[in-house]
C-alpha positions in Angstrom: 5.2 -8.0 -10.4 2.3 -10.2 -11.5 -0.9 -8.8 -13.0 -4.0 -10.3 -11.3 -6.5 -8.4 -13.4 -7.1 -5.1 -15.1 -9.4 -2.2 -14.5 -11.9 -2.7 -17.4 -13.2 0.4 -19.2 -16.8 0.4 -20.5 -17.0 -0.9 -24.1 -20.0 1.5 -24.6 -22.0 4.1 -22.8 -24.9 1.7 -22.6 -23.2 -0.4 -19.9 -20.8 2.2 -18.4 -22.3 1.9 -14.9 -21.3 -1.8 -14.8 -17.7 -0.8 -15.1 -17.2 2.7 -13.6 -19.2 5.3 -11.7 -18.8 8.9 -13.0 -19.8 12.3 -11.6 -20.4 15.3 -13.8 -16.7 16.2 -13.9 -15.6 12.9 -15.5 -16.5 11.3 -18.8 -15.5 8.4 -21.0 -13.6 9.1 -24.2 -14.7 6.2 -26.5 -12.0 5.2 -28.9 -9.7 2.3 -29.9 -7.9 2.9 -26.6 -10.6 4.4 -24.3 -9.7 6.8 -21.4 -11.4 8.8 -18.7 -11.2 12.6 -18.9 -11.7 14.6 -15.7 -12.1 18.3 -14.9 -10.9 19.7 -11.6 -13.0 18.1 -8.8 -14.2 15.4 -11.1 -14.5 11.9 -9.6 -14.4 8.4 -11.2 -14.9 5.3 -9.1 -14.5 1.6 -9.5 -17.5 1.0 -7.2 -19.0 -1.3 -9.8 -19.8 -4.9 -10.8 -16.8 -5.5 -13.1 -14.1 -3.5 -11.3 -14.7 -4.2 -7.6 -12.2 -6.5 -5.9 -14.2 -9.3 -4.2 -11.6 -10.1 -1.5 -13.3 -13.1 0.0 -12.9 -15.2 -3.1 -9.2 -14.6 -3.1 -8.8 -15.3 0.6 -11.0 -18.5 0.5 -9.6 -20.1 -2.7 -6.1 -18.7 -3.3 -2.9 -18.0 -1.5 -3.0 -14.3 -2.5 -2.6 -12.1 0.6 -1.8 -8.6 -0.8 -2.6 -6.6 -3.9 -1.8 -3.1 -5.3 -3.4 -0.8 -7.8 -1.2 0.4 -10.6 -2.6 3.4 -12.5 -1.5 5.4 -15.6 -2.6 9.0 -15.0 -1.9 12.5 -16.3 -2.3 15.3 -13.8 -2.8 15.5 -10.0 -5.2 13.3 -8.2 -6.4 12.1 -4.8 -7.1 8.4 -4.6 -9.3 7.0 -1.7 -9.7 3.2 -1.4 -12.7 1.8 0.4 -13.9 -1.5 1.7 -17.5 -2.6 2.2 -18.7 -5.8 3.9 -21.6 -8.1 3.3 -24.7 -7.1 5.4 -22.9 -4.1 6.9 -23.9 -0.6 5.9 -21.3 2.1 5.2 -17.8 2.0 3.8 -14.4 2.0 5.5 -11.5 4.1 4.1 -8.5 1.7 4.0 -6.0 3.7 1.9 -5.5 7.2 0.8 -2.8 8.9 -1.3 -2.1 12.1 -3.2 -0.7 11.5 -6.6 1.1 14.6 -8.0 2.6 15.4 -11.5 1.5 12.0 -12.9 2.8 11.2 -16.4 1.0 8.6 -18.5 4.3 7.0 -19.4 4.7 5.5 -16.0 2.4 3.6 -13.5 1.8 5.0 -10.0 1.2 2.4 -7.3 -1.1 2.3 -4.4 -0.6 -0.7 -2.0 -3.7 -2.2 -0.4 -3.9 -3.6 3.1 -4.0 -7.4 3.6 -7.0 -9.0 2.0 -10.0 -9.8 4.2 -13.6 -10.6 3.4 -14.9 -7.4 1.8 -15.4 -5.7 -1.5 -12.7 -3.1 -2.4 -12.9 -0.2 -4.8 -11.3 3.3 -5.2 -12.5 6.8 -5.9 -10.2 9.0 -8.0 -10.6 12.8 -7.7 -8.8 15.1 -10.1 -6.9 18.0 -8.3 -5.4 19.6 -11.4 -7.3 21.7 -14.0 -7.5 18.6 -16.2 -6.7 15.0 -15.8 -6.7 11.7 -17.7 -7.1 8.2 -16.4 -5.6 6.0 -19.1 -5.1 2.5 -17.6 -5.4 0.5 -14.4 -4.0 -2.8 -13.2 -4.4 -4.9 -10.0 -1.1 -6.5 -9.2 0.7 -8.6 -6.7 4.4 -9.2 -5.7 3.7 -12.9 -5.0 4.8 -15.4 -7.6 2.3 -17.9 -8.9 2.3 -21.3 -7.1 1.6 -23.3 -10.3 1.6 -22.9 -14.1 -1.8 -23.0 -15.8 -2.6 -24.0 -19.4 -6.2 -23.5 -20.5 -8.1 -25.3 -23.2 -11.1 -23.2 -24.3 -13.8 -25.3 -25.9 -16.7 -23.8 -27.9 -19.3 -25.6 -29.9 -21.1 -23.9 -32.7 -23.8 -24.6 -35.3 -24.2 -22.2 -38.3 -23.4 -19.1 -36.2 -20.3 -18.2 -38.2 -20.2 -14.5 -37.5 -20.9 -15.0 -33.8 -18.1 -17.5 -33.2 -15.6 -15.6 -35.2 -16.3 -12.4 -33.2 -16.0 -14.4 -29.9 -12.7 -16.0 -30.9 -11.3 -12.7 -32.1 -12.0 -11.0 -28.8 -9.7 -13.6 -27.2 -6.8 -13.7 -29.7 -6.7 -9.9 -29.9 -6.2 -9.5 -26.2 -2.5 -8.5 -25.8 -2.2 -9.4 -22.1 -3.8 -12.8 -22.7 -0.9 -13.6 -25.1 1.4 -13.9 -22.1 -0.7 -16.9 -20.9 -0.8 -20.5 -22.1 -4.1 -21.3 -23.9 -5.7 -22.7 -27.0 -9.2 -22.5 -28.5 -10.9 -25.6 -29.8 -13.9 -24.7 -32.1 -16.2 -27.6 -32.7 -18.2 -26.9 -35.9 -21.4 -29.0 -35.8 -22.7 -27.4 -38.9 -19.4 -27.9 -40.9 -19.8 -24.4 -42.4 -16.5 -23.0 -41.2 -13.0 -23.3 -42.7 -9.5 -23.0 -41.3 -9.2 -19.7 -43.2 -11.8 -18.3 -40.7 -9.3 -18.9 -37.8 -5.8 -18.1 -39.0 -4.4 -17.7 -35.5 -2.1 -20.5 -34.4 -3.9 -20.9 -31.1 -7.2 -21.8 -32.6 -8.0 -25.3 -33.8 -11.1 -25.9 -35.9 -12.8 -29.3 -35.5 -15.4 -30.2 -38.2 -18.1 -32.4 -36.6 -21.4 -33.9 -37.5 -24.4 -32.3 -35.7 -24.5 -34.3 -32.4 -26.0 -31.4 -30.4 -24.3 -29.2 -27.8 -23.3 -31.9 -25.4 -21.9 -34.0 -28.1 -20.0 -31.1 -29.6 -18.5 -30.1 -26.3 -17.6 -33.7 -25.6 -15.8 -33.9 -28.9 -13.9 -30.7 -28.1 -12.9 -32.0 -24.7 -11.6 -35.3 -26.2 -9.5 -33.4 -28.7 -8.1 -31.1 -26.0 -7.3 -34.1 -23.8 -5.6 -35.9 -26.6 -3.5 -32.8 -27.3 -2.1 -33.1 -23.8 -0.6 -30.4 -21.6 -3.7 -28.6 -20.5 -4.4 -28.2 -16.8 -7.9 -26.7 -17.0 -10.8 -26.7 -19.5 -13.3 -23.9 -20.2 -16.6 -24.5 -21.9 -17.7 -21.3 -23.7 -20.8 -20.5 -25.6 -20.4 -19.2 -29.2 -22.9 -16.3 -29.5 -22.0 -14.3 -26.4 -20.7 -10.8 -25.9 -17.4 -11.8 -24.4 -15.2 -9.6 -22.2 -11.8 -11.4 -22.5 -10.9 -10.0 -19.1 -13.1 -12.7 -17.6 -10.8 -15.3 -19.1 -7.6 -13.5 -17.9 -8.9 -13.4 -14.4 -9.4 -17.2 -14.4 -5.6 -17.6 -14.7 -4.9 -15.7 -11.5 -7.4 -17.7 -9.5 -5.9 -21.0 -10.7 -2.3 -19.9 -10.6 -2.6 -19.1 -6.9 -5.2 -21.7 -6.0 -5.1 -23.6 -2.7 -6.9 -26.6 -4.1 -8.9 -27.8 -7.1 -12.2 -26.1 -7.8 -14.5 -25.3 -10.6 -15.6 -21.8 -11.6 -19.0 -21.0 -13.1 -19.8 -17.8 -14.9 -22.6 -15.5 -13.9 -25.3 -14.9 -16.5 -26.3 -11.5 -17.8 -29.1 -11.0 -20.2 -28.2 -9.3 -23.6 -31.6 -7.5 -23.5 -31.1 -6.3 -19.9 -27.4 -6.0 -19.5 -27.6 -4.4 -16.1 -29.5 -7.3 -14.6 -27.7 -10.4 -13.2 -30.1 -13.2 -14.2 -28.4 -15.9 -12.1 -25.1 -16.9 -10.6 -25.6 -20.7 -10.5 -28.7 -22.7 -9.5 -30.0 -25.5 -7.3 -31.9 -28.4 -8.7 -35.0 -29.8 -7.0 -35.4 -26.8 -4.7 -38.1 -24.0 -4.4 -36.6 -20.6 -5.4 -38.1 -18.7 -2.4 -37.9 -21.3 0.4 -35.2 -23.6 -0.8 -37.3 -26.5 0.3 -37.4 -29.7 -1.7 -39.5 -29.3 -4.8 -39.1 -32.0 -7.5 -38.1 -30.8 -10.9 -37.9 -27.2 -9.8 -34.9 -24.9 -10.2 -33.8 -22.3 -7.6 -31.8 -19.5 -9.2 -29.1 -17.9 -7.1 -28.8 -14.1 -7.0 -31.7 -13.9 -9.4 -32.5 -10.6 -11.1 -29.9 -8.6 -9.1 -29.6 -5.0 -10.2 -25.9 -4.5 -11.0 -26.0 -0.7 -11.7 -26.8 -0.1 -8.0 -23.6 -0.3 -6.0 -25.6 -1.1 -2.8 -26.6 -4.5 -4.3 -23.0 -5.5 -5.1 -22.1 -6.6 -1.5 -24.6 -9.4 -2.0 -22.1 -10.9 -4.4 -19.8 -11.5 -1.5 -22.2 -14.3 -0.4 -20.6 -17.5 -1.6 -23.6 -19.7 -2.0 -23.7 -23.4 -2.8 -24.9 -24.3 -6.2 -25.6 -27.6 -8.0 -24.6 -26.3 -11.5 -23.8 -23.3 -13.5 -25.6 -22.9 -16.8 -25.2 -20.8 -19.9 -27.5 -20.1 -22.8 
């Protein structure tokens, strides 16, 4: 069984609706290992930005044809799996199963129908007096078609605490340890030392201040000279990183049908529920997409991500000229 991605729990209450939807009978227990506590009749749903399965990207770009949910639960539950389509109102029930006498020591599995072009999520209702949702995975029985080795390149300039936090979020991810990767930190300020990155999969590269493009180029050269990497990820230093996004890259490339590049979507740290952009077009007017010299047309600009009704718009695979980050 191969893990394609995980059900991500909210890192804080501030952004909980981006990860899970709760009713009054369900709540997040925030701790080192967060879990969802449910009263009888309480419902938790993955009808959210981070935990929906966007089927069309798997069917278009990969060989993946079938997936399953694996959940660690305590208690009795009813799980209902739904699919929604782009520009089509309403949801379709595609799987339903009663899960009885669940023990958190074992996963229960719910197989999904063949992948199509929609957005899939589940609703989990507690049937017992109390219940706990401890962990969730999305898995496949298909073996990867190729091995992937990822070089992660980040350029930094006198942002020591930011880059150390970002790197640590990757090296502390236990499931990512099963993958092949290495982080190349290009230090344009030359204010960091090797003691700041004791992990064997992190390489510090002191560099004169040649700007971001020069720093990323230096990192790419070092990674290419190290040999053995199939893919390269450029990553900003001062972000709030969810390492799950990197883990999901591996599945997309391990099952890929052809070569393609992936661009991250941009969320604002001040308005974390708003998608600022998912790529952009250069030389086009934002509203009409007509030619407009030196203009930039942002794709999926200012999309409200706490509203599940807006998530189906993410199924629209739009052409872009570039994907930026800042």
